[in-house]
C-alpha positions as CSV (number, residue, x, y, z in Angstrom):
1,M,0.0,0.0,0.0
2,D,1.5,3.3,-1.0
3,G,-1.0,5.8,0.1
4,K,-4.2,6.6,1.9
5,G,-7.2,4.7,0.6
6,R,-5.1,2.2,-1.3
7,C,-6.3,-0.7,0.8
8,L,-9.7,-0.2,-0.8
9,D,-8.2,-0.8,-4.2
10,N,-7.1,-4.2,-3.0
11,V,-10.7,-5.2,-2.3
12,F,-11.6,-5.1,-6.0
13,V,-8.5,-7.1,-7.0
14,E,-9.2,-9.7,-4.3
15,R,-12.8,-10.0,-5.4
16,L,-11.8,-10.4,-9.0
17,W,-9.4,-13.2,-8.2
18,R,-12.0,-14.9,-5.9
19,T,-14.4,-14.9,-8.9
20,V,-11.7,-16.3,-11.2
21,K,-10.8,-19.1,-8.8
22,Y,-14.4,-20.2,-8.1
23,E,-15.7,-19.8,-11.6
24,E,-12.7,-21.1,-13.6
25,I,-9.7,-22.5,-11.8
26,Y,-11.4,-24.7,-9.2
27,L,-13.9,-26.1,-11.8
28,R,-11.1,-27.3,-14.2
29,C,-8.1,-29.3,-13.3
30,Y,-5.4,-27.7,-15.2
31,E,-2.3,-29.9,-15.4
32,Q,0.0,-27.7,-17.3
33,V,0.8,-24.0,-17.4
34,P,-0.1,-23.5,-21.1
35,Q,-3.5,-25.0,-20.4
36,L,-4.0,-22.6,-17.5
37,E,-2.9,-19.6,-19.6
38,K,-5.3,-20.5,-22.4
39,G,-8.1,-21.1,-19.9
40,L,-7.5,-17.7,-18.2
41,R,-7.4,-15.9,-21.6
42,E,-10.7,-17.4,-22.5
43,Y,-12.2,-16.7,-19.1
44,F,-11.2,-13.1,-19.1
45,A,-12.6,-12.6,-22.6
46,Y,-15.9,-14.1,-21.3
47,Y,-15.7,-12.0,-18.1
48,N,-15.2,-8.8,-19.9
49,E,-17.4,-9.3,-22.9
50,K,-20.2,-11.7,-22.1
51,R,-20.6,-12.0,-18.3
52,L,-23.2,-9.7,-16.9
53,H,-22.2,-7.9,-13.7
54,Q,-24.8,-6.9,-11.1
55,S,-22.7,-3.9,-9.9
56,L,-22.7,-2.6,-13.5
57,A,-26.5,-2.7,-13.8
58,Y,-26.3,-6.1,-15.5
59,R,-24.0,-4.9,-18.3
60,T,-20.6,-6.2,-19.3
61,P,-17.4,-4.3,-18.4
62,A,-16.8,-3.9,-22.2
63,E,-20.2,-2.2,-22.6
64,V,-19.4,0.2,-19.7
65,Y,-15.9,0.9,-21.0
66,Q,-17.2,1.6,-24.5
67,E,-20.0,3.9,-23.1
68,G,-17.3,5.8,-21.1
69,S,-15.1,6.1,-24.1
70,R,-17.9,7.6,-26.2
71,S,-18.8,10.1,-23.5
72,R,-15.2,11.2,-23.2
73,K,-14.9,11.6,-26.9
74,D,-18.1,13.7,-26.9
75,C,-16.7,15.9,-24.2
76,L,-13.4,16.3,-26.1
77,D,-15.3,17.2,-29.3
78,K,-17.5,19.7,-27.4
79,S,-14.4,21.3,-25.8
80,K,-12.7,21.6,-29.2
81,G,-15.9,23.2,-30.6
82,N,-15.9,25.8,-27.8
83,R,-12.3,26.8,-28.5
84,S,-13.0,27.7,-32.1
85,K,-15.8,30.2,-31.2
């Protein structure tokens, strides 16, 4: 921990890895590291693009990220328009 409030950041990471372990790793018996790596790549693609998250109003992280990217782009476009006036 390198600052005030950083311990709260750890809560999200711990929760993510708990989910990964219970939904992927413990359900499959990976015998080799390449199998585990492939399984984790596939799981994180599913987790980010297909798995609905209650805390995100039953949307995927990819949907939320894309929505945020569009709104940031809109803000930047608006600020550029205001400068030209």
